[in-house]
Every structure is written in C-alpha cells, then in structure tokens.
All heavy atoms as an XYZ file, in Angstrom:
935
protein
N      19.835     17.817     55.360
C      19.483     16.723     54.679
C      20.697     15.860     54.415
O      21.753     16.302     54.000
C      18.788     17.025     53.350
C      18.243     15.889     52.584
S      17.424     16.317     51.059
C      15.850     16.906     51.560
N      20.557     14.511     54.617
C      21.714     13.606     54.580
C      21.959     13.416     53.017
O      21.125     13.625     52.241
C      21.525     12.278     55.238
O      20.406     11.663     54.574
C      21.169     12.492     56.717
N      23.176     12.889     52.718
C      23.535     12.568     51.332
C      22.667     11.529     50.787
O      22.182     11.614     49.640
C      25.035     12.133     51.337
C      25.526     11.781     49.972
C      25.455     12.968     49.037
C      26.967     11.256     50.035
N      22.243     10.489     51.520
C      21.455      9.452     51.045
C      19.995     10.016     50.760
O      19.429      9.627     49.706
C      21.323      8.306     51.986
O      20.743      8.707     53.247
N      19.545     10.924     51.508
C      18.175     11.560     51.214
C      18.280     12.370     49.949
O      17.377     12.375     49.143
C      17.703     12.304     52.350
C      17.119     11.445     53.414
C      16.508     12.278     54.528
N      15.953     11.495     55.489
C      14.855     11.822     56.288
N      14.344     12.974     56.084
N      14.434     10.986     57.119
N      19.406     13.179     49.784
C      19.519     14.008     48.582
C      19.655     13.106     47.351
O      19.016     13.397     46.331
C      20.788     14.745     48.677
C      20.671     15.977     49.682
C      21.931     16.757     49.703
C      21.910     17.834     50.811
N      23.115     18.577     50.885
N      20.333     12.012     47.402
C      20.439     11.102     46.324
C      19.118     10.446     46.012
O      18.724     10.359     44.824
C      21.462     10.012     46.586
C      21.789      9.049     45.547
C      22.310      9.785     44.263
C      22.846      8.039     45.926
N      18.349     10.129     46.964
C      17.024      9.524     46.764
C      16.100     10.564     46.104
O      15.336     10.148     45.146
C      16.425      9.031     48.088
N      16.169     11.839     46.460
C      15.419     12.872     45.932
C      15.703     13.024     44.487
O      14.894     13.270     43.606
C      15.576     14.160     46.758
N      17.042     13.025     44.172
C      17.441     13.205     42.809
C      16.995     12.121     41.892
O      16.520     12.250     40.799
C      19.056     13.343     42.698
C      19.532     13.246     41.272
C      19.492     14.601     43.295
N      17.086     10.803     42.410
C      16.669      9.573     41.648
C      15.122      9.677     41.358
O      14.716      9.441     40.295
C      17.076      8.320     42.441
C      16.361      7.085     41.762
C      18.584      8.231     42.406
N      14.363     10.074     42.419
C      12.920     10.132     42.194
C      12.548     11.233     41.272
O      11.690     11.059     40.419
C      12.222     10.436     43.590
C      12.166      9.240     44.552
C      11.615      9.689     45.889
C      11.327      8.124     43.987
N      13.241     12.370     41.268
C      12.945     13.442     40.324
C      13.289     13.020     38.957
O      12.580     13.238     37.977
C      13.755     14.763     40.738
O      13.354     15.065     42.077
C      13.425     15.799     39.826
N      14.470     12.354     38.765
C      14.917     11.989     37.428
C      13.975     10.894     36.962
O      13.577     10.882     35.748
C      16.294     11.326     37.461
N      13.402      9.974     37.773
C      12.529      8.989     37.351
C      11.185      9.598     36.877
O      10.565      9.124     35.912
N      10.818     10.625     37.555
C       9.592     11.240     37.152
C       9.698     12.004     35.802
O       8.805     12.044     34.998
C       9.127     12.360     38.200
N      10.917     12.495     35.523
C      11.084     13.230     34.195
C      11.211     12.241     33.066
O      10.791     12.688     32.053
C      12.334     14.002     34.292
C      12.393     15.239     35.248
C      13.761     15.779     35.305
C      11.364     16.299     34.838
N      11.715     11.006     33.258
C      11.893     10.107     32.202
C      10.978      8.907     32.090
O      11.237      7.923     31.496
C      13.387      9.604     32.229
C      14.378     10.723     32.063
C      15.122     11.158     33.187
C      14.467     11.365     30.849
C      15.985     12.258     32.963
C      15.360     12.438     30.686
C      16.135     12.788     31.751
N       9.817      9.062     32.751
C       8.889      7.984     32.799
C       8.150      7.937     31.436
O       7.760      8.908     30.914
C       7.723      8.245     33.879
O       8.432      8.288     35.108
C       6.744      7.089     33.904
N       8.048      6.734     30.828
C       7.348      6.489     29.606
C       5.847      6.549     29.891
O       5.401      6.232     30.946
C       7.842      5.171     29.056
N       5.194      6.925     28.808
C       3.698      6.875     28.918
C       3.179      5.468     29.198
O       3.747      4.569     28.826
C       3.223      7.353     27.535
C       4.362      7.847     26.781
C       5.656      7.313     27.482
N       2.066      5.431     29.951
C       1.572      4.131     30.363
C       0.821      3.433     29.249
O       0.584      2.248     29.236
C       0.588      4.290     31.558
O      -0.392      5.211     31.241
C       1.377      4.800     32.814
N       0.356      4.151     28.261
C      -0.338      3.583     27.195
C       0.434      3.726     25.909
O       0.899      4.791     25.595
C      -1.760      4.204     26.883
O      -1.575      5.646     26.740
C      -2.670      3.981     28.126
N       0.631      2.658     25.184
C       1.439      2.695     23.940
C       0.458      2.930     22.781
O      -0.658      2.541     22.762
C       2.234      1.401     23.730
N       0.968      3.697     21.792
C       0.150      3.966     20.599
C       0.143      2.611     19.788
O       1.128      1.979     19.627
C       0.742      5.095     19.777
O       0.652      6.277     20.503
N      -1.006      2.438     19.102
C      -1.122      1.304     18.205
C      -1.609      1.877     16.898
O      -2.342      2.914     16.889
C      -2.019      0.247     18.726
O      -3.347      0.846     18.978
C      -1.526     -0.422     20.045
N      -1.249      1.251     15.813
C      -1.645      1.669     14.524
C      -2.498      0.670     13.830
O      -2.322     -0.549     14.004
C      -0.475      1.998     13.623
C       0.398      3.181     14.195
C       1.482      2.966     14.938
C      -0.048      4.448     13.897
C       2.224      4.034     15.438
C       0.698      5.540     14.437
C       1.825      5.284     15.196
N      -3.487      1.101     13.083
C      -4.359      0.146     12.310
C      -3.792      0.020     10.915
O      -3.438      1.046     10.285
C      -5.754      0.812     12.308
N      -3.673     -1.175     10.413
C      -3.144     -1.446      9.106
C      -4.258     -1.274      8.080
O      -5.148     -2.164      8.039
C      -2.481     -2.769      9.096
N      -4.089     -0.335      7.173
C      -4.996     -0.118      6.115
C      -4.157     -0.035      4.870
O      -2.926      0.014      4.933
C      -5.811      1.178      6.350
C      -6.848      0.973      7.371
C      -6.756      0.557      8.681
C      -8.310      1.100      7.193
N      -7.900      0.506      9.307
C      -8.938      0.861      8.443
C      -9.110      1.602      6.143
C     -10.253      0.930      8.615
C     -10.516      1.591      6.301
C     -11.062      1.346      7.564
N      -4.796      0.131      3.643
C      -4.052      0.292      2.443
C      -4.779      1.149      1.492
O      -5.998      1.290      1.544
C      -3.696     -1.081      1.747
C      -4.961     -1.768      1.289
C      -4.604     -3.162      0.670
O      -3.521     -3.670      0.864
O      -5.529     -3.694      0.009
N      -4.062      1.705      0.567
C      -4.652      2.592     -0.479
C      -5.467      1.747     -1.424
O      -5.013      0.629     -1.913
C      -3.477      3.421     -1.255
C      -4.125      4.258     -2.278
C      -2.701      4.180     -0.267
N      -6.602      2.246     -1.790
C      -7.510      1.484     -2.725
C      -8.378      2.532     -3.495
O      -8.464      3.688     -3.069
C      -8.381      0.477     -2.039
O      -9.024     -0.353     -2.963
C      -9.393      1.106     -1.184
N      -8.968      2.046     -4.516
C     -10.015      2.888     -5.306
C      -9.383      4.096     -5.969
O     -10.252      4.973     -6.397
C     -11.204      3.251     -4.380
C     -11.927      2.112     -3.829
O     -12.103      1.133     -4.485
N     -12.349      2.275     -2.583
N      -8.098      4.141     -6.118
C      -7.486      5.280     -6.814
C      -7.383      4.859     -8.319
O      -7.091      3.810     -8.549
C      -6.105      5.654     -6.250
C      -5.419      6.720     -6.998
C      -6.149      6.013     -4.792
N      -7.707      5.876     -9.193
C      -7.550      5.534    -10.614
C      -6.198      4.963    -10.952
O      -5.220      5.390    -10.317
C      -7.841      6.774    -11.472
C      -9.243      7.348    -11.336
C     -10.268      6.423    -11.943
O      -9.980      5.801    -13.050
O     -11.447      6.388    -11.411
N      -6.033      4.135    -11.961
C      -4.851      3.461    -12.306
C      -3.698      4.387    -12.596
O      -2.493      4.034    -12.348
C      -5.006      2.495    -13.447
C      -5.292      3.255    -14.758
C      -6.483      3.643    -15.277
C      -4.278      3.684    -15.715
N      -6.318      4.267    -16.519
C      -4.940      4.329    -16.755
C      -2.868      3.529    -15.758
C      -4.263      4.852    -17.827
C      -2.215      4.073    -16.811
C      -2.916      4.718    -17.843
N      -3.968      5.542    -13.022
C      -2.880      6.491    -13.318
C      -2.793      7.647    -12.289
O      -2.270      8.651    -12.603
C      -3.106      7.118    -14.729
C      -4.434      7.884    -14.860
O      -5.315      7.723    -13.955
N      -4.609      8.622    -15.954
N      -3.276      7.479    -11.103
C      -3.392      8.460    -10.106
C      -2.858      7.962     -8.751
O      -2.413      6.810     -8.624
C      -4.754      8.961     -9.932
C      -4.871     10.372     -9.305
O      -3.854     10.958     -8.966
O      -5.986     10.822     -9.189
N      -2.728      8.805     -7.742
C      -2.273      8.433     -6.362
C      -3.093      9.003     -5.426
O      -3.869      9.910     -5.665
C      -0.794      8.905     -6.226
C       0.142      8.091     -7.080
C      -0.630     10.407     -6.464
N      -3.064      8.503     -4.155
C      -3.735      9.043     -2.983
C      -2.850     10.082     -2.347
O      -1.690      9.816     -1.946
C      -3.991      7.951     -2.005
C      -4.654      8.448     -0.661
C      -5.982      9.204     -0.873
C      -4.818      7.302      0.309
N      -3.314     11.260     -2.288
C      -2.538     12.376     -1.664
C      -2.728     12.372     -0.132
O      -3.869     12.269      0.356
C      -2.991     13.806     -2.115
C      -2.554     13.987     -3.564
O      -1.551     13.580     -3.981
N      -3.455     14.609     -4.344
N      -1.643     12.428      0.580
C      -1.608     12.629      2.033
C      -1.558     14.102      2.335
O      -0.630     14.745      1.807
C      -0.487     11.851      2.706
C      -0.501     12.143      4.204
C      -0.560     10.349      2.415
N      -2.520     14.664      3.046
C      -2.605     16.080      3.247
C      -2.088     16.481      4.607
O      -2.144     15.607      5.536
C      -4.031     16.588      3.085
C      -4.608     16.216      1.684
C      -4.286     17.156      0.625
N      -4.906     16.791     -0.590
C      -4.886     17.751     -1.630
N      -4.302     18.876     -1.491
N      -5.466     17.391     -2.737
N      -1.669     17.672      4.771
C      -1.191     18.194      6.049
C      -2.368     18.294      7.027
O      -2.173     18.058      8.273
C      -0.552     19.573      5.897
N      -3.484     18.568      6.562
C      -4.735     18.787      7.376
C      -5.925     18.138      6.692
O      -5.833     17.842      5.414
C      -5.071     20.222      7.590
C      -4.013     20.934      8.332
C      -3.034     21.806      7.784
C      -3.598     20.782      9.726
N      -2.195     22.191      8.724
C      -2.488     21.667      9.924
C      -4.111     20.013     10.747
C      -1.900     21.766     11.180
C      -3.537     20.224     12.004
C      -2.444     21.032     12.160
N      -6.938     17.781      7.385
C      -8.127     17.073      6.701
C      -8.962     17.987      5.808
O     -10.058     18.491      6.200
C      -8.957     16.583      7.941
C      -8.564     17.465      9.012
C      -7.179     17.819      8.783
N      -8.370     18.287      4.623
C      -9.066     19.198      3.659
C      -8.414     18.968      2.275
O      -7.176     18.799      2.195
C      -8.895     20.606      4.060
O      -9.263     21.494      2.991
N      -9.291     18.918      1.274
C      -8.701     18.843     -0.126
C      -7.941     20.014     -0.517
O      -7.204     19.980     -1.533
C      -9.820     18.542     -1.077
O     -10.850     19.530     -1.038
N      -8.039     21.097      0.251
C      -7.264     22.335     -0.058
C      -5.991     22.452      0.757
O      -5.205     23.436      0.471
C      -8.190     23.539      0.184
C      -9.392     23.587     -0.783
C     -10.230     24.755     -0.450
C     -11.394     24.662     -1.493
N     -12.465     25.521     -1.181
N      -5.678     21.471      1.593
C      -4.483     21.420      2.370
C      -3.235     21.033      1.583
O      -3.436     20.391      0.471
C      -4.752     20.499      3.534
O      -3.560     20.411      4.337
N      -2.156     21.349      1.988
C      -0.878     21.029      1.333
C      -0.621     19.508      1.260
O      -0.961     18.792      2.183
C       0.290     21.590      2.059
N      -0.198     19.083      0.095
C       0.119     17.639     -0.112
C       1.480     17.338      0.459
O       2.452     18.008      0.133
C       0.073     17.360     -1.679
C      -1.330     17.563     -2.190
C       0.469     15.846     -1.877
C      -1.405     17.531     -3.658
N       1.560     16.388      1.281
C       2.846     15.949      1.992
C       3.452     14.758      1.296
O       4.619     14.584      1.355
C       2.577     15.621      3.498
C       2.060     16.760      4.304
C       3.089     17.807      4.377
N       2.681     18.844      5.320
C       3.103     20.105      5.228
N       3.836     20.408      4.335
N       2.617     20.991      6.112
N       2.643     13.883      0.747
C       3.174     12.686      0.037
C       1.969     12.092     -0.833
O       0.820     12.614     -0.756
C       3.508     11.623      1.071
N       2.307     11.169     -1.687
C       1.288     10.501     -2.485
C       1.617      9.029     -2.649
O       2.852      8.641     -2.786
C       1.281     11.170     -3.835
N       0.620      8.158     -2.580
C       0.838      6.730     -2.675
C      -0.127      6.038     -3.594
O      -1.350      6.432     -3.624
C       0.652      6.128     -1.327
C       1.584      6.727     -0.259
C       1.124      7.578      0.712
C       2.947      6.386     -0.227
C       1.983      8.130      1.717
C       3.787      6.851      0.648
C       3.255      7.794      1.649
O       4.219      8.356      2.594
N       0.360      5.086     -4.417
C      -0.552      4.362     -5.330
C      -1.333      3.268     -4.666
O      -1.069      2.910     -3.461
C       0.499      3.758     -6.327
C       1.662      3.489     -5.460
C       1.762      4.627     -4.548
N      -2.329      2.726     -5.359
C      -3.154      1.593     -4.845
C      -2.205      0.486     -4.295
O      -1.122      0.164     -4.881
C      -4.016      1.009     -5.951
C      -5.265      1.802     -6.175
O      -5.777      2.474     -5.290
N      -5.730      1.809     -7.375
N      -2.659     -0.134     -3.228
C      -1.872     -1.256     -2.688
C      -0.848     -0.828     -1.602
O      -0.340     -1.726     -0.926
N      -0.625      0.437     -1.486
C       0.437      0.840     -0.542
C      -0.145      0.698      0.864
O      -1.236      1.114      1.303
C       0.774      2.356     -0.667
O       1.171      2.531     -2.035
C       1.736      2.831      0.295
N       0.615      0.009      1.759
C       0.148     -0.162      3.185
C       0.209      1.199      3.872
O       1.265      1.903      3.704
C       1.050     -1.264      3.721
C       2.173     -1.473      2.742
C       1.831     -0.773      1.498
N      -0.668      1.462      4.793
C      -0.653      2.712      5.508
C      -0.828      2.405      6.997
O      -1.523      1.430      7.395
C      -1.873      3.573      5.178
C      -1.876      4.076      3.751
C      -3.203      4.822      3.431
C      -0.716      4.995      3.332
N      -0.082      3.068      7.908
C      -0.207      2.950      9.261
C      -1.216      4.060      9.716
O      -0.775      5.264      9.813
C       1.158      3.153     10.005
O       2.003      2.106      9.634
N      -2.349      3.710     10.038
C      -3.378      4.688     10.472
C      -3.325      4.898     12.013
O      -3.224      3.869     12.721
C      -4.695      4.188     10.046
C      -4.955      3.855      8.623
S      -4.483      5.108      7.435
C      -5.792      6.304      7.860
N      -3.475      6.095     12.432
C      -3.470      6.441     13.867
C      -4.713      5.868     14.542
O      -4.759      5.746     15.768
C      -3.205      7.804     14.218
O      -4.415      8.637     13.716
C      -1.939      8.417     13.566
N      -5.772      5.790     13.826
C      -7.046      5.334     14.291
C      -7.988      6.593     14.401
O      -9.162      6.412     14.403
N      -7.491      7.728     14.415
C      -8.263      8.925     14.438
C      -8.859      9.389     13.138
O      -8.101      9.538     12.205
C      -7.448      9.987     15.036
C      -8.235     11.326     15.437
C      -7.317     12.230     16.111
N      -6.854     13.218     15.219
C      -6.206     14.376     15.533
N      -5.886     14.578     16.772
N      -5.914     15.267     14.621
N     -10.154      9.587     13.095
C     -10.841     10.093     11.906
C     -11.722     11.233     12.327
O     -12.092     11.380     13.551
C     -11.682      9.016     11.206
S     -10.699      7.573     10.598
N     -12.095     11.972     11.339
C     -13.114     13.135     11.647
C     -14.462     12.493     11.886
O     -14.669     11.311     11.707
C     -13.134     14.063     10.455
C     -11.802     14.666     10.107
S     -11.050     15.636     11.440
C     -12.108     16.977     11.515
N     -15.348     13.284     12.334
C     -16.716     12.913     12.581
C     -16.940     11.861     13.651
O     -17.851     11.013     13.730
C     -17.471     12.473     11.296
C     -17.404     13.519     10.157
O     -17.592     14.646     10.447
N     -17.195     13.117      8.970
N     -15.912     11.815     14.575
C     -15.995     10.980     15.760
C     -15.776      9.476     15.524
O     -16.041      8.638     16.290
N     -15.203      9.157     14.332
C     -14.889      7.808     13.980
C     -13.545      7.423     14.502
O     -12.535      8.206     14.250
C     -15.044      7.498     12.514
C     -14.663      6.059     12.152
C     -16.397      7.859     11.966
N     -13.422      6.227     15.174
C     -12.121      5.764     15.572
C     -11.929      4.374     14.967
O     -12.734      3.499     15.216
C     -12.033      5.651     17.113
C     -10.619      5.337     17.626
O      -9.881      4.605     16.932
O     -10.260      5.839     18.739
N     -10.875      4.232     14.174
C     -10.673      2.954     13.527
C     -10.541      1.747     14.459
O     -10.919      0.619     14.168
C      -9.450      3.005     12.629
C      -9.503      4.023     11.475
C      -8.224      4.002     10.634
C     -10.700      3.720     10.601
N     -10.047      2.046     15.674
C      -9.876      0.942     16.657
C     -11.202      0.415     17.111
O     -11.341     -0.702     17.514
C      -8.985      1.448     17.779
C      -7.577      1.724     17.315
C      -6.774      2.431     18.436
C      -5.482      3.107     17.800
N      -5.384      4.472     18.075
N     -12.186      1.357     17.163
C     -13.575      0.915     17.595
C     -14.270      0.024     16.652
O     -15.209     -0.608     16.916
C     -14.355      2.179     17.896
C     -13.859      2.921     19.053
O     -13.143      2.351     19.890
O     -14.245      4.164     19.255
N     -13.926      0.133     15.338
C     -14.649     -0.632     14.303
C     -13.780     -1.835     13.767
O     -14.238     -2.475     12.792
C     -15.023      0.290     13.105
C     -13.832      0.954     12.375
C     -15.950      1.425     13.569
C     -14.190      1.711     11.178
N     -12.717     -2.125     14.396
C     -11.805     -3.136     13.876
C     -12.526     -4.474     13.804
O     -12.270     -5.279     12.813
C     -10.593     -3.312     14.845
O      -9.848     -2.094     14.739
C      -9.613     -4.386     14.369
N     -13.371     -4.862     14.596
C     -14.021     -6.218     14.682
C     -15.056     -6.341     13.611
O     -15.602     -7.408     13.391
N     -15.460     -5.271     12.944
C     -16.510     -5.319     11.947
C     -15.971     -5.911     10.597
O     -14.784     -5.879     10.369
C     -17.089     -3.950     11.704
C     -17.764     -3.426     12.929
C     -18.285     -1.985     12.675
O     -18.354     -1.505     11.638
N     -18.701     -1.371     13.842
N     -16.817     -6.371      9.781
C     -16.406     -6.871      8.450
C     -15.704     -5.719      7.697
O     -16.001     -4.534      7.858
C     -17.623     -7.274      7.710
C     -18.681     -7.512      8.729
C     -18.317     -6.597      9.889
N     -14.698     -5.984      6.882
C     -13.941     -5.046      6.197
C     -14.787     -4.053      5.390
O     -14.557     -2.890      5.396
C     -12.856     -5.711      5.275
C     -11.752     -6.380      6.076
C     -10.695     -6.966      5.111
C      -9.578     -7.492      5.980
N      -8.495     -8.019      5.173
N     -15.817     -4.587      4.679
C     -16.658     -3.696      3.917
C     -17.417     -2.718      4.852
O     -17.577     -1.515      4.446
C     -17.725     -4.509      3.069
C     -18.755     -5.218      3.903
C     -18.659     -6.602      4.357
C     -19.920     -4.746      4.454
N     -19.709     -6.841      5.150
C     -20.537     -5.774      5.203
C     -20.577     -3.435      4.380
C     -21.821     -5.563      5.787
C     -21.777     -3.285      4.972
C     -22.394     -4.339      5.730
N     -17.871     -3.133      6.054
C     -18.447     -2.244      7.018
C     -17.516     -1.156      7.511
O     -17.921     -0.003      7.720
C     -19.033     -3.033      8.168
N     -16.238     -1.555      7.767
C     -15.271     -0.643      8.206
C     -15.105      0.491      7.139
O     -15.039      1.677      7.451
C     -13.942     -1.313      8.525
C     -13.943     -2.222      9.719
C     -12.577     -2.848      9.889
O     -11.651     -2.161      9.951
N     -12.586     -4.215      9.897
N     -14.875     -0.013      5.880
C     -14.656      0.948      4.772
C     -15.862      1.905      4.639
O     -15.631      3.111      4.354
C     -14.403      0.205      3.475
N     -17.130      1.362      4.832
C     -18.281      2.217      4.741
C     -18.374      3.300      5.759
O     -18.789      4.432      5.517
C     -19.531      1.340      4.715
C     -20.811      2.019      4.316
C     -20.749      2.539      2.858
O     -20.084      1.972      1.994
O     -21.363      3.652      2.648
N     -17.833      2.956      7.007
C     -17.928      3.926      8.154
C     -17.039      5.174      7.863
O     -17.377      6.246      8.315
C     -17.455      3.206      9.462
C     -18.339      2.179      9.916
C     -19.186      2.681     10.983
C     -20.047      1.422     11.537
N     -20.974      1.743     12.376
N     -15.953      4.989      7.081
C     -15.023      6.107      6.887
C     -15.085      6.629      5.507
O     -14.321      7.513      5.129
C     -13.551      5.678      7.337
C     -13.091      4.377      6.634
C     -13.492      5.488      8.848
C     -12.314      4.717      5.385
N     -16.024      6.142      4.681
C     -16.037      6.461      3.301
C     -16.046      8.036      2.981
O     -15.523      8.466      2.082
C     -17.241      5.874      2.647
C     -17.357      6.028      1.227
C     -18.470      5.192      0.569
N     -18.632      5.430     -0.822
C     -17.914      4.894     -1.764
N     -16.884      4.076     -1.475
N     -18.157      5.194     -3.071
N     -16.810      8.721      3.853
C     -16.951     10.179      3.603
C     -16.376     11.037      4.667
O     -16.857     12.123      5.037
C     -18.516     10.484      3.456
C     -19.135      9.718      2.316
C     -19.968      8.726      2.662
C     -18.896     10.123      1.029
C     -20.587      7.948      1.564
C     -19.453      9.367     -0.016
C     -20.287      8.347      0.221
O     -20.882      7.621     -0.740
N     -15.185     10.611      5.187
C     -14.502     11.438      6.173
C     -12.938     11.301      5.959
O     -12.490     10.529      5.193
C     -14.926     10.981      7.622
O     -14.478     11.974      8.475
C     -14.304      9.631      7.957
N     -12.227     12.091      6.721
C     -10.799     12.091      6.675
C     -10.287     11.344      7.909
O     -10.780     11.392      8.957
C     -10.292     13.538      6.816
C     -10.547     14.356      5.556
C     -11.763     15.011      5.321
C      -9.706     14.510      4.408
N     -11.581     15.634      4.090
C     -10.409     15.385      3.540
C      -8.410     14.052      4.082
C      -9.792     15.793      2.314
C      -7.906     14.504      2.899
C      -8.553     15.322      1.990
N      -9.127     10.587      7.590
C      -8.529      9.777      8.671
C      -7.016     10.134      8.710
O      -6.360     10.415      7.742
C      -8.659      8.324      8.429
S     -10.471      7.751      8.544
N      -6.453     10.052      9.952
C      -5.060     10.438     10.086
C      -4.160      9.211      9.886
O      -4.419      8.085     10.321
C      -4.898     10.914     11.560
C      -3.529     11.522     11.796
C      -3.364     12.049     13.198
O      -3.990     11.490     14.156
O      -2.685     13.042     13.428
N      -3.090      9.532      9.122
C      -2.084      8.474      8.816
C      -0.752      8.918      9.428
O      -0.413     10.004      9.542
C      -1.987      8.234      7.249
C      -1.530      9.545      6.581
C      -1.101      7.121      6.946
N       0.077      7.845      9.702
C       1.495      8.130     10.212
C       2.323      7.628      9.181
O       2.324      6.353      8.865
C       1.604      7.326     11.631
C       2.919      7.596     12.295
C       3.909      6.645     12.541
C       3.380      8.811     12.881
N       4.875      7.222     13.229
C       4.608      8.533     13.478
C       2.897     10.124     13.003
C       5.430      9.515     14.127
C       3.606     11.008     13.620
C       4.872     10.794     14.183
N       3.134      8.464      8.561
C       3.905      8.024      7.468
C       5.315      8.630      7.352
O       5.553      9.605      8.133
C       3.188      8.218      6.098
C       2.970      9.754      5.821
N       3.414     10.321      4.701
C       2.396     10.698      6.577
C       3.126     11.606      4.679
N       2.522     11.848      5.799
N       6.132      8.216      6.543
C       7.541      8.563      6.363
C       7.664      8.964      4.865
O       8.104      8.134      4.049
C       8.523      7.429      6.649
C       9.947      7.833      6.567
O      10.271      8.992      6.361
O      10.735      6.926      6.661
N       7.270     10.175      4.518
C       7.242     10.504      3.060
C       8.506     10.278      2.272
O       8.493      9.832      1.107
C       6.894     12.036      3.145
C       6.397     12.316      4.486
C       6.886     11.280      5.402
N       9.681     10.562      2.866
C      10.970     10.421      2.137
C      11.604      9.082      2.364
O      12.651      8.793      1.730
C      11.808     11.537      2.492
N      11.005      8.249      3.237
C      11.588      7.031      3.536
C      12.890      7.125      4.347
O      13.820      6.175      4.297
N      13.026      8.214      5.004
C      14.299      8.547      5.671
C      14.231      8.463      7.226
O      15.131      8.898      7.996
C      14.898      9.985      5.315
N      13.119      7.896      7.709
C      12.951      7.822      9.187
C      12.398      9.034      9.794
O      12.386      9.163     11.004
N      11.894      9.958      8.980
C      11.182     11.172      9.529
C       9.731     10.997      9.451
O       9.077     11.507      8.500
C      11.756     12.469      8.706
C      13.161     12.655      8.821
O      13.755     12.529      9.883
N      13.817     12.983      7.743
N       9.199     10.414     10.461
C       7.797     10.073     10.488
C       6.950     11.295     10.818
O       7.359     12.046     11.653
C       7.535      8.966     11.417
C       8.062      7.678     10.971
C       9.376      7.240     11.091
C       7.387      6.649     10.164
N       9.524      5.995     10.508
C       8.364      5.607      9.897
C       6.106      6.506      9.722
C       8.095      4.487      9.166
C       5.819      5.371      8.959
C       6.757      4.355      8.753
N       5.753     11.466     10.192
C       4.949     12.545     10.535
C       3.438     12.097     10.228
O       3.162     11.074      9.613
C       5.200     13.769      9.608
C       5.098     13.559      8.184
C       5.544     14.691      7.308
O       6.586     15.221      7.574
O       4.803     15.060      6.383
N       2.537     12.943     10.833
C       1.112     12.516     10.626
C       0.639     13.302      9.359
O       1.240     14.369      8.978
C       0.292     12.951     11.867
O       0.392     14.284     12.080
N      -0.409     12.858      8.824
C      -1.020     13.496      7.622
C      -2.399     12.964      7.613
O      -2.890     12.173      8.467
N      -3.178     13.305      6.649
C      -4.644     12.997      6.507
C      -4.945     12.446      5.151
O      -4.469     13.020      4.113
C      -5.512     14.214      6.803
C      -5.308     14.615      8.194
C      -4.403     15.442      8.781
C      -6.137     14.191      9.299
N      -4.562     15.614     10.130
C      -5.686     14.761     10.468
C      -7.291     13.359      9.444
C      -6.276     14.657     11.716
C      -7.894     13.158     10.720
C      -7.432     13.813     11.768
N      -5.747     11.396      5.035
C      -6.188     10.862      3.792
C      -7.784     10.788      3.810
O      -8.293     10.642      4.921
C      -5.664      9.476      3.520
C      -4.091      9.499      3.293
C      -5.962      8.432      4.664
N      -8.320     10.798      2.591
C      -9.765     10.725      2.555
C     -10.206      9.232      2.498
O      -9.588      8.425      1.873
C     -10.304     11.458      1.267
C     -11.806     11.707      1.350
C     -12.335     12.606      2.335
C     -12.645     11.118      0.397
C     -13.667     12.919      2.394
C     -14.018     11.402      0.555
C     -14.472     12.251      1.490
O     -15.883     12.474      1.590
N     -11.199      8.931      3.411
C     -11.581      7.544      3.592
C     -11.995      6.867      2.419
O     -11.900      5.551      2.407
N     -12.495      7.443      1.425
C     -12.971      6.674      0.224
C     -11.831      5.893     -0.464
O     -12.020      4.971     -1.192
C     -13.550      7.766     -0.786
C     -14.079      7.076     -2.104
C     -14.740      8.088     -2.908
N     -15.411      7.511     -4.049
C     -14.863      7.297     -5.249
N     -13.578      7.717     -5.483
N     -15.541      6.782     -6.236
N     -10.571      6.396     -0.250
C      -9.461      5.725     -0.941
C      -8.612      4.869     -0.011
O      -7.440      4.560     -0.329
C      -8.603      6.908     -1.461
C      -9.392      7.676     -2.474
C      -9.884      8.936     -2.121
C      -9.816      7.230     -3.657
C     -10.642      9.697     -2.969
C     -10.556      7.953     -4.570
C     -10.878      9.229     -4.258
O     -11.775      9.980     -5.036
N      -9.152      4.356      1.082
C      -8.462      3.403      1.954
C      -9.294      2.247      2.317
O     -10.600      2.455      2.364
C      -7.870      4.041      3.147
C      -8.904      4.727      4.034
C      -6.756      5.099      2.739
C      -8.410      5.298      5.395
N      -8.738      1.130      2.672
C      -9.494     -0.029      3.167
C      -8.564     -0.768      4.136
O      -7.383     -0.703      4.073
C      -9.938     -0.864      2.034
C      -8.750     -1.638      1.322
C      -9.213     -2.524      0.193
O     -10.349     -2.490     -0.257
N      -8.310     -3.244     -0.329
N      -9.261     -1.535      5.146
C      -8.425     -2.386      5.995
C      -7.700     -3.447      5.311
O      -8.239     -3.978      4.216
C      -9.479     -2.822      6.996
C     -10.791     -2.689      6.329
C     -10.673     -1.624      5.310
N      -6.514     -3.757      5.740
C      -5.782     -4.869      5.114
C      -6.304     -6.258      5.533
O      -6.835     -6.365      6.579
C      -4.244     -4.785      5.492
C      -3.523     -3.704      4.758
C      -2.094     -3.769      4.910
O      -1.618     -3.922      6.094
N      -1.348     -3.588      3.933
C-alpha cells in the first residue's frame, strides 16, 4: 500500500471516529410554578417521589427540559399548543430536566413532576 493510500485510510478512520451526531439536542424552556411560597421543586435522580433529590428550585426558576416525559409525552410534540394545554398534558407525569445543580458547569439530567412546571 502506498503512503498516500495509508494516509487516506488514516484520515477516513479518524473522521469516522470524530464525527458529530447529525441531530442536535434541543431543550424546551419551562419554569417552576405552583410550588408553595415557602417550598421548592425537587429535581430527582429518577422519576419517583422516593428517588434521591439532586437539586431544588423555587417558583420562577427557568428550566431546560429535554422534552422527554413519562407516559409517552414529548414536550416538543406539544409546543404549538396553548400554554395551559401543554401544562395539562404533563400535569400528572414526570419530565426530564437538564440542569447544573451547583452552577459549576457540571450539567446532569434529573426529573421533575409536571404539576410544578409550565412553559415559559
């Protein structure tokens, strides 16, 4: 095999290893709501009220939602609906959030209960 063919093979292999995904993730902008004035919304490790608490946010805190909710609901599919209708669709289910609990750039996923979030 010639040097130029070896180099071409290396470049093609490296390109395959470092190719970015073809679809970019998008986040839905929602916010914390309906939490009692002296309470916070807990972000859980898993979609369960018995799951470990990863962070807590008061009313009005903006959230970056991944779009994924339990019970087959996808926030991206209901985006065009009125805000009240969107909130009603997720009222009794858990939705995944992408957050930075310590504000240090260490983003992670977590879960919040739909009753306590609304679209911005």
